[in-house]
Phi, psi and omega in degrees: 000158179295332181271356180063032174089002186258141173096000172079013176271351176185159182245009180302325180288324182285335182299342180294329176302315179288319186295322187271358183293161180293331180296322178286320186291331182290337185270115182266137185289148176288175176301148182305331175302319179287321178304315181296318184291318181300312177304313178297319181295317177292323183288336185247016176275138168224175182298335176285336183245021182300313185301318184286319178293331176291324173299317177295321182289322174299319172309306183299315181297323186277346186283351181207140172293145178077012180287329184297313177299321182291312179297327178290321177292316182302309186299314180294312184277323189264337189246297189298309184300330187258333195238068179296341178288345180256012182302311183301325181290315177294326174295324179290324174299317174300316179298319178293330181282323178050050175254110186295322180299318181289320174311305182293332175292316181297317178301310179296314178299321179296310179301314179296313180297320175298317173301319176301313182294319181293333181273345190287144184288344182271354193300335188279327188256341186264112175285336173300309181292330175291331179293313179299318180297320184294319178298321179285329175295316176295318179296315178300322176291325179291327183268350177242280186300320179288352182248018186053044171251131183283155170262103184282142181303334179286338177274319180206120176263100184296325181294308179304319181300314181290315176299312172305314174302316183298318181294328187254012174068025179253016184302330177302319183281316183289315179293000000 
């Protein structure tokens, strides 16, 4: 954005924190054709056509090796973190796809990107970064606790997170 994420008019500038993270760098993108297809499917999805869009997306994901980790990161960074109003739609899509490997990749990407935001130097002063973190936290709850799936301590140690945040002055972000 022209404001670089300052002033609350957009979070595109803050998304750079997530885009430049090691989680995003590890994932090699599929060919542009696959990326365009995934974007088209997600942009044209509604609650009424989730089953048919899930089939289209499954076709795109299966068309190229390594697409699932890229898609998980894309969904979390470019969609979930920025579009909290569509969380239920993306959750419906995940349920329609019913891919355990994709679910695990999305969970890992969500946790990794939350860690990136929590360790960001701007998290105390940037309401935009805290907003992204809030969206990821909400999403994390929807894909785990709301579905009776536990948040395992090996994935995220909530007690340690709160204690560390208190000691380092990041309680505003963690809570």
